[in-house]
mmCIF file of the N, C-alpha and C atoms, coordinates in Angstrom:
data_MODEL
# 
_entry.id   MODEL 
# 
loop_
_atom_site.group_PDB 
_atom_site.id 
_atom_site.type_symbol 
_atom_site.label_atom_id 
_atom_site.label_alt_id 
_atom_site.label_comp_id 
_atom_site.label_asym_id 
_atom_site.label_entity_id 
_atom_site.label_seq_id 
_atom_site.pdbx_PDB_ins_code 
_atom_site.Cartn_x 
_atom_site.Cartn_y 
_atom_site.Cartn_z 
_atom_site.occupancy 
_atom_site.B_iso_or_equiv 
_atom_site.pdbx_formal_charge 
_atom_site.auth_seq_id 
_atom_site.auth_comp_id 
_atom_site.auth_asym_id 
_atom_site.auth_atom_id 
_atom_site.pdbx_PDB_model_num 
ATOM 1   N N  . MET A 1 1  ? 0.596   -1.014 -0.215 1.00 0.00 ? 1  MET A N  1 
ATOM 2   C CA . MET A 1 1  ? -0.004  0.054  0.056  1.00 0.00 ? 1  MET A CA 1 
ATOM 3   C C  . MET A 1 1  ? 0.933   1.446  0.059  1.00 0.00 ? 1  MET A C  1 
ATOM 4   N N  . THR A 1 2  ? 0.502   2.176  -0.531 1.00 0.00 ? 2  THR A N  1 
ATOM 5   C CA . THR A 1 2  ? 1.341   3.442  -0.609 1.00 0.00 ? 2  THR A CA 1 
ATOM 6   C C  . THR A 1 2  ? 1.144   4.537  0.165  1.00 0.00 ? 2  THR A C  1 
ATOM 7   N N  . LYS A 1 3  ? 1.877   5.196  0.434  1.00 0.00 ? 3  LYS A N  1 
ATOM 8   C CA . LYS A 1 3  ? 2.198   6.299  1.670  1.00 0.00 ? 3  LYS A CA 1 
ATOM 9   C C  . LYS A 1 3  ? 0.440   7.197  1.979  1.00 0.00 ? 3  LYS A C  1 
ATOM 10  N N  . PHE A 1 4  ? 0.242   7.547  0.029  1.00 0.00 ? 4  PHE A N  1 
ATOM 11  C CA . PHE A 1 4  ? -0.531  8.501  -0.133 1.00 0.00 ? 4  PHE A CA 1 
ATOM 12  C C  . PHE A 1 4  ? -1.865  7.592  0.214  1.00 0.00 ? 4  PHE A C  1 
ATOM 13  N N  . ALA A 1 5  ? -2.487  6.325  -0.148 1.00 0.00 ? 5  ALA A N  1 
ATOM 14  C CA . ALA A 1 5  ? -3.680  5.292  0.156  1.00 0.00 ? 5  ALA A CA 1 
ATOM 15  C C  . ALA A 1 5  ? -3.426  5.739  2.065  1.00 0.00 ? 5  ALA A C  1 
ATOM 16  N N  . GLU A 1 6  ? -2.577  5.243  2.687  1.00 0.00 ? 6  GLU A N  1 
ATOM 17  C CA . GLU A 1 6  ? -2.357  4.814  4.131  1.00 0.00 ? 6  GLU A CA 1 
ATOM 18  C C  . GLU A 1 6  ? -2.841  6.542  4.568  1.00 0.00 ? 6  GLU A C  1 
ATOM 19  N N  . PHE A 1 7  ? -2.396  7.372  3.873  1.00 0.00 ? 7  PHE A N  1 
ATOM 20  C CA . PHE A 1 7  ? -3.070  8.399  4.458  1.00 0.00 ? 7  PHE A CA 1 
ATOM 21  C C  . PHE A 1 7  ? -3.989  9.053  4.616  1.00 0.00 ? 7  PHE A C  1 
ATOM 22  N N  . ALA A 1 8  ? -4.788  8.178  3.071  1.00 0.00 ? 8  ALA A N  1 
ATOM 23  C CA . ALA A 1 8  ? -6.417  8.729  2.822  1.00 0.00 ? 8  ALA A CA 1 
ATOM 24  C C  . ALA A 1 8  ? -7.180  8.001  3.892  1.00 0.00 ? 8  ALA A C  1 
ATOM 25  N N  . MET A 1 9  ? -6.649  6.612  4.011  1.00 0.00 ? 9  MET A N  1 
ATOM 26  C CA . MET A 1 9  ? -7.463  5.971  4.950  1.00 0.00 ? 9  MET A CA 1 
ATOM 27  C C  . MET A 1 9  ? -7.461  6.676  6.391  1.00 0.00 ? 9  MET A C  1 
ATOM 28  N N  . ALA A 1 10 ? -6.314  6.384  6.425  1.00 0.00 ? 10 ALA A N  1 
ATOM 29  C CA . ALA A 1 10 ? -6.273  7.365  8.205  1.00 0.00 ? 10 ALA A CA 1 
ATOM 30  C C  . ALA A 1 10 ? -7.125  8.301  8.508  1.00 0.00 ? 10 ALA A C  1 
ATOM 31  N N  . THR A 1 11 ? -7.337  9.663  7.463  1.00 0.00 ? 11 THR A N  1 
ATOM 32  C CA . THR A 1 11 ? -7.920  10.636 7.685  1.00 0.00 ? 11 THR A CA 1 
ATOM 33  C C  . THR A 1 11 ? -9.452  10.438 7.152  1.00 0.00 ? 11 THR A C  1 
ATOM 34  N N  . ARG A 1 12 ? -9.973  9.204  6.981  1.00 0.00 ? 12 ARG A N  1 
ATOM 35  C CA . ARG A 1 12 ? -11.338 9.082  6.677  1.00 0.00 ? 12 ARG A CA 1 
ATOM 36  C C  . ARG A 1 12 ? -12.148 8.785  8.132  1.00 0.00 ? 12 ARG A C  1 
ATOM 37  N N  . LYS A 1 13 ? -13.454 9.527  8.454  1.00 0.00 ? 13 LYS A N  1 
ATOM 38  C CA . LYS A 1 13 ? -14.098 9.172  9.453  1.00 0.00 ? 13 LYS A CA 1 
ATOM 39  C C  . LYS A 1 13 ? -15.490 8.890  9.126  1.00 0.00 ? 13 LYS A C  1 
ATOM 40  N N  . LYS A 1 14 ? -15.824 7.238  9.594  1.00 0.00 ? 14 LYS A N  1 
ATOM 41  C CA . LYS A 1 14 ? -17.292 6.794  9.546  1.00 0.00 ? 14 LYS A CA 1 
ATOM 42  C C  . LYS A 1 14 ? -18.343 7.478  10.854 1.00 0.00 ? 14 LYS A C  1 
ATOM 43  N N  . THR A 1 15 ? -19.164 7.567  10.111 1.00 0.00 ? 15 THR A N  1 
ATOM 44  C CA . THR A 1 15 ? -20.431 8.176  11.216 1.00 0.00 ? 15 THR A CA 1 
ATOM 45  C C  . THR A 1 15 ? -21.365 7.303  10.965 1.00 0.00 ? 15 THR A C  1 
ATOM 46  N N  . ILE A 1 16 ? -22.541 7.233  12.119 1.00 0.00 ? 16 ILE A N  1 
ATOM 47  C CA . ILE A 1 16 ? -23.505 6.549  12.097 1.00 0.00 ? 16 ILE A CA 1 
ATOM 48  C C  . ILE A 1 16 ? -24.277 7.561  12.399 1.00 0.00 ? 16 ILE A C  1 
ATOM 49  N N  . THR A 1 17 ? -25.688 7.377  11.634 1.00 0.00 ? 17 THR A N  1 
ATOM 50  C CA . THR A 1 17 ? -26.870 7.909  12.148 1.00 0.00 ? 17 THR A CA 1 
ATOM 51  C C  . THR A 1 17 ? -27.668 7.198  12.677 1.00 0.00 ? 17 THR A C  1 
ATOM 52  N N  . ILE A 1 18 ? -28.441 7.435  14.013 1.00 0.00 ? 18 ILE A N  1 
ATOM 53  C CA . ILE A 1 18 ? -29.195 6.455  14.490 1.00 0.00 ? 18 ILE A CA 1 
ATOM 54  C C  . ILE A 1 18 ? -30.667 6.988  14.840 1.00 0.00 ? 18 ILE A C  1 
ATOM 55  N N  . LYS A 1 19 ? -31.802 6.576  14.901 1.00 0.00 ? 19 LYS A N  1 
ATOM 56  C CA . LYS A 1 19 ? -33.611 7.035  15.433 1.00 0.00 ? 19 LYS A CA 1 
ATOM 57  C C  . LYS A 1 19 ? -33.858 5.813  16.593 1.00 0.00 ? 19 LYS A C  1 
ATOM 58  N N  . GLN A 1 20 ? -34.432 6.970  17.583 1.00 0.00 ? 20 GLN A N  1 
ATOM 59  C CA . GLN A 1 20 ? -34.861 6.128  18.183 1.00 0.00 ? 20 GLN A CA 1 
ATOM 60  C C  . GLN A 1 20 ? -36.395 5.836  18.093 1.00 0.00 ? 20 GLN A C  1 
ATOM 61  N N  . VAL A 1 21 ? -36.609 4.235  17.886 1.00 0.00 ? 21 VAL A N  1 
ATOM 62  C CA . VAL A 1 21 ? -38.143 3.927  17.414 1.00 0.00 ? 21 VAL A CA 1 
ATOM 63  C C  . VAL A 1 21 ? -39.157 3.421  18.668 1.00 0.00 ? 21 VAL A C  1 
ATOM 64  N N  . GLY A 1 22 ? -38.443 2.904  19.742 1.00 0.00 ? 22 GLY A N  1 
ATOM 65  C CA . GLY A 1 22 ? -39.179 2.150  20.627 1.00 0.00 ? 22 GLY A CA 1 
ATOM 66  C C  . GLY A 1 22 ? -38.945 3.111  22.472 1.00 0.00 ? 22 GLY A C  1 
ATOM 67  N N  . SER A 1 23 ? -39.709 2.566  23.233 1.00 0.00 ? 23 SER A N  1 
ATOM 68  C CA . SER A 1 23 ? -39.856 3.737  23.996 1.00 0.00 ? 23 SER A CA 1 
ATOM 69  C C  . SER A 1 23 ? -38.857 3.242  25.299 1.00 0.00 ? 23 SER A C  1 
ATOM 70  N N  . PRO A 1 24 ? -38.618 3.961  26.405 1.00 0.00 ? 24 PRO A N  1 
ATOM 71  C CA . PRO A 1 24 ? -37.555 3.220  27.343 1.00 0.00 ? 24 PRO A CA 1 
ATOM 72  C C  . PRO A 1 24 ? -38.661 2.983  28.605 1.00 0.00 ? 24 PRO A C  1 
ATOM 73  N N  . ILE A 1 25 ? -39.834 3.065  28.175 1.00 0.00 ? 25 ILE A N  1 
ATOM 74  C CA . ILE A 1 25 ? -40.600 3.109  30.138 1.00 0.00 ? 25 ILE A CA 1 
ATOM 75  C C  . ILE A 1 25 ? -40.597 1.499  29.913 1.00 0.00 ? 25 ILE A C  1 
ATOM 76  N N  . ARG A 1 26 ? -40.656 1.006  31.092 1.00 0.00 ? 26 ARG A N  1 
ATOM 77  C CA . ARG A 1 26 ? -40.309 -0.471 31.739 1.00 0.00 ? 26 ARG A CA 1 
ATOM 78  C C  . ARG A 1 26 ? -39.402 -0.833 31.080 1.00 0.00 ? 26 ARG A C  1 
ATOM 79  N N  . ARG A 1 27 ? -38.185 -0.306 30.938 1.00 0.00 ? 27 ARG A N  1 
ATOM 80  C CA . ARG A 1 27 ? -36.937 -0.847 30.570 1.00 0.00 ? 27 ARG A CA 1 
ATOM 81  C C  . ARG A 1 27 ? -36.059 -0.565 32.023 1.00 0.00 ? 27 ARG A C  1 
ATOM 82  N N  . ARG A 1 28 ? -34.913 -1.458 31.886 1.00 0.00 ? 28 ARG A N  1 
ATOM 83  C CA . ARG A 1 28 ? -33.907 -1.705 32.792 1.00 0.00 ? 28 ARG A CA 1 
ATOM 84  C C  . ARG A 1 28 ? -33.150 -0.159 32.539 1.00 0.00 ? 28 ARG A C  1 
ATOM 85  N N  . HIS A 1 29 ? -32.738 0.767  34.017 1.00 0.00 ? 29 HIS A N  1 
ATOM 86  C CA . HIS A 1 29 ? -32.463 1.799  34.154 1.00 0.00 ? 29 HIS A CA 1 
ATOM 87  C C  . HIS A 1 29 ? -31.267 1.891  33.243 1.00 0.00 ? 29 HIS A C  1 
ATOM 88  N N  . ASP A 1 30 ? -30.115 0.762  33.210 1.00 0.00 ? 30 ASP A N  1 
ATOM 89  C CA . ASP A 1 30 ? -29.175 0.488  32.323 1.00 0.00 ? 30 ASP A CA 1 
ATOM 90  C C  . ASP A 1 30 ? -29.673 1.014  30.988 1.00 0.00 ? 30 ASP A C  1 
ATOM 91  N N  . GLN A 1 31 ? -30.216 0.476  30.103 1.00 0.00 ? 31 GLN A N  1 
ATOM 92  C CA . GLN A 1 31 ? -30.813 0.949  29.156 1.00 0.00 ? 31 GLN A CA 1 
ATOM 93  C C  . GLN A 1 31 ? -31.204 2.230  28.842 1.00 0.00 ? 31 GLN A C  1 
ATOM 94  N N  . ARG A 1 32 ? -32.010 2.751  29.676 1.00 0.00 ? 32 ARG A N  1 
ATOM 95  C CA . ARG A 1 32 ? -32.199 4.220  29.371 1.00 0.00 ? 32 ARG A CA 1 
ATOM 96  C C  . ARG A 1 32 ? -30.754 5.067  29.812 1.00 0.00 ? 32 ARG A C  1 
ATOM 97  N N  . GLU A 1 33 ? -30.164 4.509  30.404 1.00 0.00 ? 33 GLU A N  1 
ATOM 98  C CA . GLU A 1 33 ? -28.681 5.412  30.109 1.00 0.00 ? 33 GLU A CA 1 
ATOM 99  C C  . GLU A 1 33 ? -28.205 5.147  29.271 1.00 0.00 ? 33 GLU A C  1 
ATOM 100 N N  . THR A 1 34 ? -28.027 4.116  28.360 1.00 0.00 ? 34 THR A N  1 
ATOM 101 C CA . THR A 1 34 ? -27.356 3.952  27.013 1.00 0.00 ? 34 THR A CA 1 
ATOM 102 C C  . THR A 1 34 ? -28.326 4.641  26.161 1.00 0.00 ? 34 THR A C  1 
ATOM 103 N N  . LEU A 1 35 ? -29.478 4.850  26.294 1.00 0.00 ? 35 LEU A N  1 
ATOM 104 C CA . LEU A 1 35 ? -29.806 5.686  25.001 1.00 0.00 ? 35 LEU A CA 1 
ATOM 105 C C  . LEU A 1 35 ? -29.589 7.324  25.614 1.00 0.00 ? 35 LEU A C  1 
ATOM 106 N N  . ILE A 1 36 ? -29.456 7.733  26.588 1.00 0.00 ? 36 ILE A N  1 
ATOM 107 C CA . ILE A 1 36 ? -28.753 9.114  27.121 1.00 0.00 ? 36 ILE A CA 1 
ATOM 108 C C  . ILE A 1 36 ? -27.581 9.280  26.573 1.00 0.00 ? 36 ILE A C  1 
ATOM 109 N N  . GLY A 1 37 ? -26.712 8.404  26.560 1.00 0.00 ? 37 GLY A N  1 
ATOM 110 C CA . GLY A 1 37 ? -25.750 8.160  25.895 1.00 0.00 ? 37 GLY A CA 1 
ATOM 111 C C  . GLY A 1 37 ? -25.228 8.361  24.342 1.00 0.00 ? 37 GLY A C  1 
ATOM 112 N N  . LEU A 1 38 ? -26.414 8.230  23.731 1.00 0.00 ? 38 LEU A N  1 
ATOM 113 C CA . LEU A 1 38 ? -26.267 7.697  22.341 1.00 0.00 ? 38 LEU A CA 1 
ATOM 114 C C  . LEU A 1 38 ? -26.864 9.600  22.070 1.00 0.00 ? 38 LEU A C  1 
ATOM 115 N N  . GLY A 1 39 ? -27.411 10.223 22.675 1.00 0.00 ? 39 GLY A N  1 
ATOM 116 C CA . GLY A 1 39 ? -28.112 11.125 22.636 1.00 0.00 ? 39 GLY A CA 1 
ATOM 117 C C  . GLY A 1 39 ? -29.339 11.254 22.106 1.00 0.00 ? 39 GLY A C  1 
ATOM 118 N N  . LEU A 1 40 ? -30.145 10.274 22.947 1.00 0.00 ? 40 LEU A N  1 
ATOM 119 C CA . LEU A 1 40 ? -31.498 10.004 22.270 1.00 0.00 ? 40 LEU A CA 1 
ATOM 120 C C  . LEU A 1 40 ? -32.301 9.810  23.598 1.00 0.00 ? 40 LEU A C  1 
ATOM 121 N N  . ASN A 1 41 ? -33.140 10.435 23.496 1.00 0.00 ? 41 ASN A N  1 
ATOM 122 C CA . ASN A 1 41 ? -34.389 10.245 25.533 1.00 0.00 ? 41 ASN A CA 1 
ATOM 123 C C  . ASN A 1 41 ? -36.002 10.101 24.651 1.00 0.00 ? 41 ASN A C  1 
ATOM 124 N N  . ARG A 1 42 ? -36.235 10.262 23.338 1.00 0.00 ? 42 ARG A N  1 
ATOM 125 C CA . ARG A 1 42 ? -37.471 10.696 22.912 1.00 0.00 ? 42 ARG A CA 1 
ATOM 126 C C  . ARG A 1 42 ? -37.793 9.915  21.687 1.00 0.00 ? 42 ARG A C  1 
ATOM 127 N N  . ILE A 1 43 ? -39.058 9.094  21.149 1.00 0.00 ? 43 ILE A N  1 
ATOM 128 C CA . ILE A 1 43 ? -39.142 8.575  20.328 1.00 0.00 ? 43 ILE A CA 1 
ATOM 129 C C  . ILE A 1 43 ? -38.846 9.473  19.035 1.00 0.00 ? 43 ILE A C  1 
ATOM 130 N N  . GLY A 1 44 ? -38.533 9.355  18.169 1.00 0.00 ? 44 GLY A N  1 
ATOM 131 C CA . GLY A 1 44 ? -38.072 10.082 16.845 1.00 0.00 ? 44 GLY A CA 1 
ATOM 132 C C  . GLY A 1 44 ? -37.032 11.147 16.961 1.00 0.00 ? 44 GLY A C  1 
ATOM 133 N N  . ARG A 1 45 ? -36.437 11.010 18.050 1.00 0.00 ? 45 ARG A N  1 
ATOM 134 C CA . ARG A 1 45 ? -34.809 11.393 17.944 1.00 0.00 ? 45 ARG A CA 1 
ATOM 135 C C  . ARG A 1 45 ? -33.624 11.014 17.259 1.00 0.00 ? 45 ARG A C  1 
ATOM 136 N N  . VAL A 1 46 ? -33.433 11.681 16.274 1.00 0.00 ? 46 VAL A N  1 
ATOM 137 C CA . VAL A 1 46 ? -31.976 11.077 15.479 1.00 0.00 ? 46 VAL A CA 1 
ATOM 138 C C  . VAL A 1 46 ? -30.719 12.049 16.039 1.00 0.00 ? 46 VAL A C  1 
ATOM 139 N N  . SER A 1 47 ? -29.731 10.965 16.207 1.00 0.00 ? 47 SER A N  1 
ATOM 140 C CA . SER A 1 47 ? -28.558 11.676 16.722 1.00 0.00 ? 47 SER A CA 1 
ATOM 141 C C  . SER A 1 47 ? -27.409 10.723 15.388 1.00 0.00 ? 47 SER A C  1 
ATOM 142 N N  . GLU A 1 48 ? -26.462 11.354 15.382 1.00 0.00 ? 48 GLU A N  1 
ATOM 143 C CA . GLU A 1 48 ? -25.061 11.270 14.876 1.00 0.00 ? 48 GLU A CA 1 
ATOM 144 C C  . GLU A 1 48 ? -23.952 11.282 15.200 1.00 0.00 ? 48 GLU A C  1 
ATOM 145 N N  . LEU A 1 49 ? -23.385 9.873  15.351 1.00 0.00 ? 49 LEU A N  1 
ATOM 146 C CA . LEU A 1 49 ? -22.558 9.514  16.375 1.00 0.00 ? 49 LEU A CA 1 
ATOM 147 C C  . LEU A 1 49 ? -21.101 8.771  15.487 1.00 0.00 ? 49 LEU A C  1 
ATOM 148 N N  . GLU A 1 50 ? -20.128 9.081  15.801 1.00 0.00 ? 50 GLU A N  1 
ATOM 149 C CA . GLU A 1 50 ? -18.535 8.907  15.248 1.00 0.00 ? 50 GLU A CA 1 
ATOM 150 C C  . GLU A 1 50 ? -18.570 6.933  15.155 1.00 0.00 ? 50 GLU A C  1 
ATOM 151 N N  . ASP A 1 51 ? -18.167 6.462  14.354 1.00 0.00 ? 51 ASP A N  1 
ATOM 152 C CA . ASP A 1 51 ? -18.385 4.977  14.029 1.00 0.00 ? 51 ASP A CA 1 
ATOM 153 C C  . ASP A 1 51 ? -17.230 4.163  14.876 1.00 0.00 ? 51 ASP A C  1 
ATOM 154 N N  . THR A 1 52 ? -17.478 3.691  15.871 1.00 0.00 ? 52 THR A N  1 
ATOM 155 C CA . THR A 1 52 ? -16.273 3.303  17.117 1.00 0.00 ? 52 THR A CA 1 
ATOM 156 C C  . THR A 1 52 ? -16.378 1.983  17.600 1.00 0.00 ? 52 THR A C  1 
ATOM 157 N N  . PRO A 1 53 ? -16.256 1.485  17.837 1.00 0.00 ? 53 PRO A N  1 
ATOM 158 C CA . PRO A 1 53 ? -16.708 -0.088 18.500 1.00 0.00 ? 53 PRO A CA 1 
ATOM 159 C C  . PRO A 1 53 ? -17.525 0.294  20.083 1.00 0.00 ? 53 PRO A C  1 
ATOM 160 N N  . SER A 1 54 ? -17.055 1.275  20.970 1.00 0.00 ? 54 SER A N  1 
ATOM 161 C CA . SER A 1 54 ? -18.256 1.352  21.553 1.00 0.00 ? 54 SER A CA 1 
ATOM 162 C C  . SER A 1 54 ? -19.618 1.778  21.640 1.00 0.00 ? 54 SER A C  1 
ATOM 163 N N  . ALA A 1 55 ? -19.297 2.731  20.135 1.00 0.00 ? 55 ALA A N  1 
ATOM 164 C CA . ALA A 1 55 ? -20.635 3.029  20.123 1.00 0.00 ? 55 ALA A CA 1 
ATOM 165 C C  . ALA A 1 55 ? -21.574 2.281  19.453 1.00 0.00 ? 55 ALA A C  1 
ATOM 166 N N  . ARG A 1 56 ? -20.695 0.974  18.767 1.00 0.00 ? 56 ARG A N  1 
ATOM 167 C CA . ARG A 1 56 ? -21.743 -0.091 17.885 1.00 0.00 ? 56 ARG A CA 1 
ATOM 168 C C  . ARG A 1 56 ? -22.083 -0.781 19.180 1.00 0.00 ? 56 ARG A C  1 
ATOM 169 N N  . GLY A 1 57 ? -21.263 -1.175 20.491 1.00 0.00 ? 57 GLY A N  1 
ATOM 170 C CA . GLY A 1 57 ? -21.454 -1.772 21.163 1.00 0.00 ? 57 GLY A CA 1 
ATOM 171 C C  . GLY A 1 57 ? -22.872 -1.350 22.368 1.00 0.00 ? 57 GLY A C  1 
ATOM 172 N N  . MET A 1 58 ? -22.958 0.236  22.580 1.00 0.00 ? 58 MET A N  1 
ATOM 173 C CA . MET A 1 58 ? -24.312 0.675  23.018 1.00 0.00 ? 58 MET A CA 1 
ATOM 174 C C  . MET A 1 58 ? -25.194 0.689  21.976 1.00 0.00 ? 58 MET A C  1 
ATOM 175 N N  . ILE A 1 59 ? -25.283 0.449  20.534 1.00 0.00 ? 59 ILE A N  1 
ATOM 176 C CA . ILE A 1 59 ? -26.241 0.480  19.878 1.00 0.00 ? 59 ILE A CA 1 
ATOM 177 C C  . ILE A 1 59 ? -26.878 -1.161 19.668 1.00 0.00 ? 59 ILE A C  1 
ATOM 178 N N  . ALA A 1 60 ? -26.025 -1.933 19.942 1.00 0.00 ? 60 ALA A N  1 
ATOM 179 C CA . ALA A 1 60 ? -26.256 -3.286 20.210 1.00 0.00 ? 60 ALA A CA 1 
ATOM 180 C C  . ALA A 1 60 ? -26.884 -3.623 21.420 1.00 0.00 ? 60 ALA A C  1 
ATOM 181 N N  . LYS A 1 61 ? -26.550 -2.951 22.293 1.00 0.00 ? 61 LYS A N  1 
ATOM 182 C CA . LYS A 1 61 ? -27.501 -3.078 23.357 1.00 0.00 ? 61 LYS A CA 1 
ATOM 183 C C  . LYS A 1 61 ? -29.158 -2.508 23.641 1.00 0.00 ? 61 LYS A C  1 
ATOM 184 N N  . VAL A 1 62 ? -28.835 -1.520 22.730 1.00 0.00 ? 62 VAL A N  1 
ATOM 185 C CA . VAL A 1 62 ? -30.150 -1.219 22.712 1.00 0.00 ? 62 VAL A CA 1 
ATOM 186 C C  . VAL A 1 62 ? -30.788 -1.170 21.732 1.00 0.00 ? 62 VAL A C  1 
ATOM 187 N N  . ALA A 1 63 ? -30.566 -2.183 20.621 1.00 0.00 ? 63 ALA A N  1 
ATOM 188 C CA . ALA A 1 63 ? -30.922 -2.481 19.546 1.00 0.00 ? 63 ALA A CA 1 
ATOM 189 C C  . ALA A 1 63 ? -32.496 -2.424 19.041 1.00 0.00 ? 63 ALA A C  1 
ATOM 190 N N  . HIS A 1 64 ? -33.251 -3.342 20.117 1.00 0.00 ? 64 HIS A N  1 
ATOM 191 C CA . HIS A 1 64 ? -34.730 -3.324 20.059 1.00 0.00 ? 64 HIS A CA 1 
ATOM 192 C C  . HIS A 1 64 ? -35.353 -1.663 20.485 1.00 0.00 ? 64 HIS A C  1 
ATOM 193 N N  . LEU A 1 65 ? -34.495 -0.866 20.664 1.00 0.00 ? 65 LEU A N  1 
ATOM 194 C CA . LEU A 1 65 ? -35.196 0.221  20.606 1.00 0.00 ? 65 LEU A CA 1 
ATOM 195 C C  . LEU A 1 65 ? -34.980 1.693  19.669 1.00 0.00 ? 65 LEU A C  1 
ATOM 196 N N  . VAL A 1 66 ? -33.848 0.913  18.966 1.00 0.00 ? 66 VAL A N  1 
ATOM 197 C CA . VAL A 1 66 ? -33.027 1.934  18.249 1.00 0.00 ? 66 VAL A CA 1 
ATOM 198 C C  . VAL A 1 66 ? -33.009 1.565  16.549 1.00 0.00 ? 66 VAL A C  1 
ATOM 199 N N  . ARG A 1 67 ? -33.050 2.369  15.536 1.00 0.00 ? 67 ARG A N  1 
ATOM 200 C CA . ARG A 1 67 ? -32.892 1.617  14.161 1.00 0.00 ? 67 ARG A CA 1 
ATOM 201 C C  . ARG A 1 67 ? -31.974 2.607  13.329 1.00 0.00 ? 67 ARG A C  1 
ATOM 202 N N  . VAL A 1 68 ? -31.040 2.090  12.595 1.00 0.00 ? 68 VAL A N  1 
ATOM 203 C CA . VAL A 1 68 ? -29.640 2.889  12.178 1.00 0.00 ? 68 VAL A CA 1 
ATOM 204 C C  . VAL A 1 68 ? -30.205 3.314  10.961 1.00 0.00 ? 68 VAL A C  1 
ATOM 205 N N  . VAL A 1 69 ? -30.414 4.564  10.796 1.00 0.00 ? 69 VAL A N  1 
ATOM 206 C CA . VAL A 1 69 ? -30.335 5.458  9.612  1.00 0.00 ? 69 VAL A CA 1 
ATOM 207 C C  . VAL A 1 69 ? -29.815 5.055  8.851  1.00 0.00 ? 69 VAL A C  1 
ATOM 208 N N  . GLY A 1 70 ? -28.337 5.582  8.744  1.00 0.00 ? 70 GLY A N  1 
ATOM 209 C CA . GLY A 1 70 ? -27.367 5.578  7.692  1.00 0.00 ? 70 GLY A CA 1 
ATOM 210 C C  . GLY A 1 70 ? -26.095 5.409  8.020  1.00 0.00 ? 70 GLY A C  1 
ATOM 211 N N  . GLU A 1 71 ? -25.132 5.398  7.369  1.00 0.00 ? 71 GLU A N  1 
ATOM 212 C CA . GLU A 1 71 ? -23.569 5.255  7.605  1.00 0.00 ? 71 GLU A CA 1 
ATOM 213 C C  . GLU A 1 71 ? -23.307 6.074  6.500  1.00 0.00 ? 71 GLU A C  1 
ATOM 214 N N  . GLN A 1 72 ? -21.959 6.741  7.116  1.00 0.00 ? 72 GLN A N  1 
ATOM 215 C CA . GLN A 1 72 ? -21.227 7.931  6.316  1.00 0.00 ? 72 GLN A CA 1 
ATOM 216 C C  . GLN A 1 72 ? -19.892 7.996  6.469  1.00 0.00 ? 72 GLN A C  1 
ATOM 217 N N  . THR A 1 73 ? -19.263 8.085  4.960  1.00 0.00 ? 73 THR A N  1 
ATOM 218 C CA . THR A 1 73 ? -17.714 8.258  5.617  1.00 0.00 ? 73 THR A CA 1 
ATOM 219 C C  . THR A 1 73 ? -17.175 9.567  4.746  1.00 0.00 ? 73 THR A C  1 
ATOM 220 N N  . THR A 1 74 ? -16.810 10.367 5.746  1.00 0.00 ? 74 THR A N  1 
ATOM 221 C CA . THR A 1 74 ? -16.640 11.524 5.239  1.00 0.00 ? 74 THR A CA 1 
ATOM 222 C C  . THR A 1 74 ? -14.826 11.685 5.503  1.00 0.00 ? 74 THR A C  1 
ATOM 223 N N  . ASP A 1 75 ? -14.508 12.778 5.010  1.00 0.00 ? 75 ASP A N  1 
ATOM 224 C CA . ASP A 1 75 ? -12.733 13.274 4.793  1.00 0.00 ? 75 ASP A CA 1 
ATOM 225 C C  . ASP A 1 75 ? -12.737 14.369 5.533  1.00 0.00 ? 75 ASP A C  1 
ATOM 226 N N  . GLU A 1 76 ? -11.700 13.824 6.577  1.00 0.00 ? 76 GLU A N  1 
ATOM 227 C CA . GLU A 1 76 ? -11.145 15.023 7.495  1.00 0.00 ? 76 GLU A CA 1 
ATOM 228 C C  . GLU A 1 76 ? -10.129 15.814 6.723  1.00 0.00 ? 76 GLU A C  1 
ATOM 229 N N  . ARG A 1 77 ? -10.096 17.141 6.403  1.00 0.00 ? 77 ARG A N  1 
ATOM 230 C CA . ARG A 1 77 ? -9.153  17.978 5.984  1.00 0.00 ? 77 ARG A CA 1 
ATOM 231 C C  . ARG A 1 77 ? -9.151  19.646 6.516  1.00 0.00 ? 77 ARG A C  1 
# 
C-alpha cells in the first residue's frame, strides 16, 4: 500500500445515524442510560455518532429500541 493510500485511509471518518423507535418506559435503568449516552431520549429523535466499537456496543445493547438510519464516510481535511 502506498503512503498516500495509508494517509487517505487514516483521515476518513465514519459516522452512523441512528433513530430511536422504541420507548424506554418499563426498560431497565441501564438501557435508559445507554439511550441518553447515545444522545437519544424520546421516540423519533435522531443522533449522529462517530463509528467506534464503543458506539456499536451501545447500539447493540438497545438494538430493540433504535434503528440505524444511515452510515457515511467523510474525509477530514
